[in-house]
N, C-alpha and C positions, 0 to 999 in steps of 0.2 A: 508302549512302554513309556513311563513318565519318570522324570528325575526332577525333584522339587527343590527349589532354593527359596528361602524366605528373606524378604527385605521389608523392614518396617512392619506394617500390618498387612502386607501383600504377599502373595505366593507366586513365585516364578517357576514354571515347570518346563522342562525340556521334554517334548513329546515326540514320539516316533509312531508313524502310521505303518503298520505291518503290511498293508495292502500295496502302498506305493513307495514305501521306504523314504518318505519325506520327513525331514526334521523341521520343527519350528518351535518358537518360544511362546509360551502361553502365560499371561499374567492375569491372575484372578479370572481364569476362564476365557480370556480374550487373546487372540493371536496378535502379537505386536511386531513380529519380525517376519519378513518374507520367507516362504517355504524354500527349502534348499533341495534342488532337484537331484543333486549328486552328493549324498552324504559321505561318499568316499573321499571327497575333497576336504582335506584336513583344515585348510585355511578357512573354508566356509563354515565348517562345523565349529571350529575354534571361535569364529566371529559370533556365531549364535550363542554358544555357551558362555561367551564372555559378556553378553548383554546383561545377564542376571548379575554378574559380578560388578558391572559398571553401575547398575541400578542400586545395588546394595551399598557400594562405595559412595555413590552420590547421596544416598539417603542418610548414611551415617554422618556425612559432612554437614547435614542440614540442621542438626541439633537434636535435643532430647525428644522433641515432639514431632520429629521428622518433617518439620516445616522449613523450607529454605529461608534463610535470613537475608541472603543477598542473591541477586540475579543479574548476570551480565548479558546484555543484549547487543546484537549487531543487526542493523537494517541496511540493505544495500540494493540499489538498482543496478543490475548487472549489464544492461544494454545488450540483451540477447536476441535482437531481431534477426531472423534468418534472411540471408541475401542482402540485408541492408547495413547491419552493424559491421564495421570494419574489424577484421581479425577476431570475429566472434568466437570461433572454436578455440583459438589460442588463448584468448583472454579468459574465457570461462574455465578452461582447464587450469590456467594459472591461479584463478580465484579458488578453485577446488583444491589445488595443491597447497595453497597458502593456508586454507582452513584446515587442511590435513597436517599442517606443520612444516611443509616444505616451502620456505619463503625465498624466492629468487628475485624479488623486486629491489630496485635501486632507490634509496631515499632521495627526496628532493634536495638539491644543493642548498636551498634556502633554509631547510630544516637543520642542516648540519651546524649552523652557526647561531641558531635560534634557541634561546633559553627563556625561562620564566613563564612558560605556559602551564596551565593546569592539566594539560594532556600532551604527551610526547609520543608521536607515532613510532619513533625509532625504538622506544623502550616498551612499546605496546605488547602485551601478552595476548595470545589468541585463545585464551581459555573461556570462550563464550559459552554460556549455558544454552542460549537459544540464538539461532541465526534466522532472520526473516529476509527473504530475497524477493525481488521483483524483476520482471522481464526475463523469466526463465521460460522461453517459448519453444525450445527444441528438445525433443525426447532424448537425443544423444547427449546434450548438455546435462540434463537432469540425471541420466544414467551414470555419467562420469562423476558428477557431484556425489551421488550416493555411493558409488564404488570407492571413491577416494576418502570419503569422510565417515563411512559407516562404523568404523572402529571408535570414532570420537562421538559421533551423533547417531546413535542406533535408532532413533525415532525420526522418521521423515514423513513429510506430506507435501505432495504436489497437486495443486488444485487445477482441474482440467476442463471445467465447464466453459464452453464458448462456442462460437459459430465455426470459425476457421481454426483457431487455437484456443487454449485456455487463457485465463486472465494473467498468467505468468507469475502467480504467487506461489511461494514455496516456504516450508519451514524445516529447519534442521534443529534437532533438540536432543540434549542430554536427558531431559526430564521426560518421563513417559507421557504420551498424548492420550488423554482420556476420551475426548470426542472432538469432532470438527464440524464446521458448517460453513457454507458459502452463500453469501447474499449478493445477487447480481443487481446492479443499479438499473432501475427502469428508465432513467434519463441518462443517456450515454452517447453523445455524438449523433452523427447521421450516417446512414449507409451510403449516401452519395459521395461522402469524403472517403472513398475507398483507399486512397493513397496514404491516408493517415492511420487507418486501421483500428481506432479505438472502439468503434461500434462492433467490428467483426471479432475482436478478441474477447469482448464481453467484460469490461472493467467491473471489478467486484470488490467486496469486502470479505476476507476470510476470517473465520472465528475458530480459534484453537484453544481448547480447555486443557491446561496442563495438570497432570495428575498430582494430587497432594493427599497426604494422610490426615490433614487437618481440614475439617469442614469450614473453618473460619478463614481460610486463606487460599481458596481456590483461585488460580490465576487464569484470567481470560485474556489471551493475546489476540488482538485484531491486527490484521495486515492488509494494507490496501495500496493500490496504485491508481490514483484518480485521473480523470481525463486531462490530457496535456493541453497547455495553452500554445497556440501556434501564432499568436500575435499578442501585442501588449493590450490592444483595445479592439473593439469591433466584434463582428460575428465569429472570426477565427480565434478569438480569445477563449471561447467556450466557458466564460465566467459563470453564466447561469447554470450550465451543466455541472460544474464543480460545486456550485452552491447547493444545488439539489442533492448531489451525492453526499456532501458533508451534512446536509440536513438529515438524510437517512442514517448516516453514520452516528450522528448525535442521538438519534432515537435508539439505535442498537446499544450505544454506550450506556444510556440511562437504564435500559432494561436490565443489563448485566450488573450495573452498579447497584441498582435497587435490589437485585437478587443476592447481593453480598459478595460478588466476585471482586478480586483485585484486577482492575481493568487496565490494560496497556494497549495503546494504539500506535503502531509503527508503520513506516512505509514512505514511499514517495508520494506525498499528498499534493504536489504541484500547486501549492498555495503559500504565499509569503506570510510572515507574521503580521497580524493586524487586519488581514483581509477578511471578508465575510465568511468564506469557508473555514478559515482558521478559527474565527470567533465562534462559529457554530460548534466546532468540536471541543472548544475550551469552555466558553461561557455557557452554552446550551447543554453540552455533554457533561460538563463538570470536570474535565481533565485539565492538567497543567503541563505545559511544555517542560520536559525534563531539563532542557538547556537553561531555561529561565529558573527552574527549581534549583539547579545546582549553583547558579550565579546570583542567588538571593542571600543576603547577609542575615545575621541573627536578628537584626532590628527590622527586617522586612524590606530594606532598600535593595535595589538590584545593581549588579555590576555588569550586566549584559549591555550590549551596544545597540543603538537604534539603526534602522536601515540607512539613514542619512550618514551616520558615523561610519558604518561599514563601507559605504561607497568611497570614502576618502582614505581608507586604510591602505597600507601596503598589501600586496597580494597574499603574502604569507600570514600577515596579521588577520586577514579576512578569514582564513582557515582556523588559525589558532584562537583568536579572540572573538570572531564573528560566527564561527561554526558553519561557514559556507560550504555546502556540499555540491552546489550546482553552478555552472557557468564561471568557474574560476579559471583565470588565464593560466594557472599552473597545471591544469588538466590538459593533456596534449590534444584531446578531441574538442576542446573549447578554447584553444589558444587564440583564436581570432576574435573572441568576444572582448568587449570593453571591460576594464576593471570595475566599472560601476555596475555591471550586470551581475556580479557574483551575489549569490543569495542562498538562503536556507530553504530547502524544499523537502528535505528528508528529516523525519521527526521520530521521537518516541514521546508520545503524550501519555501521561500517567495520572492516576488518582492521587492528588496531592495530600489527601488525608490518610493514605495507606502506603505511600512510598516516600522514601527520601533518596535523593540523588547523591551518591558518593563520589562519582567521577563521570565525566562525559567528554566527548571530543570527536573529531573527524578522523577516520581511519581509511586504510587502503589508498593512501596518497602516493605510494611509491610507483615507480614505472617499470614495466616489463622490458627487459633489454631488447632492443631492435623492434619493439612494437609500440610502446607508449603506456598510457595510464590503463589501469585495470578496467575502467568503464568511463562513460561520459559523465558519471556522477562519482563523487567520493562517498564513502560509507559513513555512517554515524553509529557510534557505540556509547552505551551508558551502563553504569553499574548502579543498581538500585538496592536499597535496603527495605525489606518489608516491615511495616509497622504493625505490630500486633494490636488487636482491639483494645487491650488494657494498657498499652504503652503510651506515655504522654507524648504529645506532638511537640516538635520544635517549630520555631517560627519559619514560615514559608509563604509562598504566594497565596496559598489557599487558607492560611491561618488568619482568622479575623483580627484586625488591628482596631476595629471599631466595635461598638455594641452590636449584638446580634441583629437587632431591628434595623440599625443603620446599614449594616452590610447587606442584609436581605433587600433593603430598599434600593441600594446602589446596584446590586446584581439584577434586580427586576427592571430597573431603568435601562441597563445595558441590554437586557434581553428584548425589551420593547423596541429599542433602536435596531437591534438585529432583525426583528420581525419586519419593521418598516423598510429597512434596506432590502430585505429579501423580496418583499412585495413590489418594490420599485424595480428590482432586477428582473423579476418575473414579468411584470407588465411591459418592460422594455423589450424583453425577448419574445413576448407573444406576437409582437408586430413582425419579427423575423420569421417565427414559426408559421404564422398564417400566410405570409408572403411566399415562403418556400412551398407551402402546400398549394397555394393558388396557381403559381406559375408552372409548377410541375403538372398539375391537372390540365391547365390551359395548353401546355405543350403536348400533352397526350391527345386532346381533342383536335388541336391544330394538325397533329401528325395524321390523324384519321382523315381529316379533310384533304390534306396534301396527298395522301395515298389514293384517295378516290379521284382527285383531279389528275394524278399521274396516270391512272388506268385509262381515263377518258382521253388524255392527250396521246397515249401510246396507240390507241386505235386509229388516230389520224396520221401519226408520223411513221408508223412501222412500214407502210408501203412506200413512202416517199424517201425516207432516210432510215434504213434498217439499223444502222450503227447507233442511232439515237436511242433505240430501245434498250441497248446495253447500258448506256449511261443512266437512263431513267430507272432501270432496274437496280443498279448499284445505289443510286441516290435514295430510292424507295426503301432498300434494305437498311441503310443507315438511319433514315427517318423512323422506320418501323421499330428498330431496336432501341434507339434512344427514347422514342415516344412511349413505347411499352414500359421501359425501365422507369421513366419518370412517372408514368401512370401508376405503377405499383407503389413507388415511393410516396407519391402524393396521396393516393387513396388509402393505403395501408399504414405506412410508417408515419405520414404526416398527421393523420388522425390519432394514432397511438401516442405520438409525442405530445400533442396538444392536450390529450386527456391526462397523461402523466403529469404535465405541468399544472393543469387545473387541480389535480389531486394534491400536489404539493402546496399550491396556493391556498386551498381550503384548509389543509393541515396547519399552515402558518396562521391563518385567520382564526382558527379554533384555539390555537395556543395563545395568540395575542388576546383574544376575548377572555379566555380562562384566567390569564395572568392579570388582566385589568380588573376582573371581578374579584380576584383574590386580594389584590392591592387595595381595592375599595373596601372590602370587608375588614382587612387589617386596620385600615384607617378609622373605620367606624368603631371597631372594638377597642382601639387604643384611645 
C-alpha cells in the first residue's frame, strides 16, 4: 500500500510491505528513512509520515525554483574516542540533546559581558540545515544522536569504513541526501603508532550530494578529519601526511567544481591558515575560507586577524574575533594550554564564486554542568547564501581586483610555490620513510639470528641450569613477536607508504610541468 505526498518535483510515498508489515518512506523510488519494525508504535509511524511534511515545508521555504537560497552549516569535532575521551557518553548525549533543542549548557562568563561581535553564541539559533560531525566512533553515540535528532534531521549518514572503527564522519541533514561516497586517504599515518590510532580508523574524506530540484545548484558537501599533529615539528608532526591528504582533497574539489557542483568542504582539517595543506585546499582546490569570506569588505580588504595578532588577544577575543576552535584556554579540556596556542583548525571552505557568507562564528562554547566543555574543540557555524549563475557577484576574496591575466599569473605563481614546497616536504619525509622501513626489516632479520642463537645456547644450558631455559624462552617470545611485527610493517606497509608517496610526488611534478607549459604558452601568445 502506498500513500503519496508531492514536494517540489519529487514524490514522497509512504509504503507498506504486506509480507513483513514494515513501513518506510520512499522518495522518487528511493528509500530514505529506516524501516520501522513495529508499525503499531505511533511515535515511529508519526516520525516517518512527518518526513514528507518536513521535506515539503523545507522545499517551500527555498523559493519558487525549489533551490535553497541560504544554507546554515555546523561542523563539530565531538571528541568521541572510546575509553580515552573523558565523559564521552555524557558529552555526546548533551550534544545530541542540544541539537534536538534541549540546551542545558552554561554560557561562558566572559561572554556575558562581551558585546560587539559579529556572532553571539548566547543568541545562537540551532536551526542548522546540515550538521557535519567528526570523531563519532561509537555505535551507541550515533544511535543516540539519530534517536534524539531524527525529528529535525530526518536524513542521516554515518560513514563506517575502517580497520578497527570508521573514520568518525557523520552527517545530519534536513535536506534529502541524494548520494554519498567515501574516499580513504592512501597516506595516513603508520600502523606502528597504534596508540595514536589514525591509521587504524582510516582517516577519509566523505562526499555527500544534497538533493536539489535545480540542476544548476547541486550542493556537494565534503567532510573530513585529517591526520592529527602530535608535535609542532619533526616526525610526530605528520606534516607530510596532511599535505598528501590535502593534495587528494584538492583533486576531489576540482572534479566536483568542474562538474558544476556547489562545493563545500567542512571538518577538522588539523591545519592552520597559511600552511601548505590549507593552501592546497584553497589555492589548488579553488575554495575560499568562509571565515575570510565573511570578514572581507566590499573593497576587497580583510578585517580578519593574522595568527600573530590572535596570539596577543584576550582569550574571549580569540574566539569572537579570531574564530579559534582549538586549544582555547576557555575550553575546560584545554585549560592547561598557553593562550598563544589557540588556533583555527575547524573550517567551512566554500566556492567563493557560488557562495556568499552571511554570518559565521564559533559555537558550542557553553559548558555542561559538572562536566565541562562539550568537546575538546569548539564548533564552527556559517550561514551561506547561494549565488545563482546569473546573479552578479559582490566583491570577495575570489573576486578579481586585477585584470584577468594579472590574476591568473599571480595564482599560477602561488601554485608553483605550493608545488615546490610540496616536493621539498616529500623529499624530506622520504628519508624518514626509508629509515623506518630499513630499521624494521633489520630488526626482523636480527630477531631471526637472535632466535637461532638462543636455540643453540639452550642446548648447552638446559642440563646445567634448567631455570635458564625459561628465561630464554620468554625472551625469545618477546623477540619473535616484536621482530615479526616489525617485519610485516617493514616489508608490507613500508613499501606501500613509499609507493604512495612516490605517486603523490609524480602527480605534483606533472601538475608543475603542465602549469609551466601553460604559462609559457600564454606568454608566447600574449
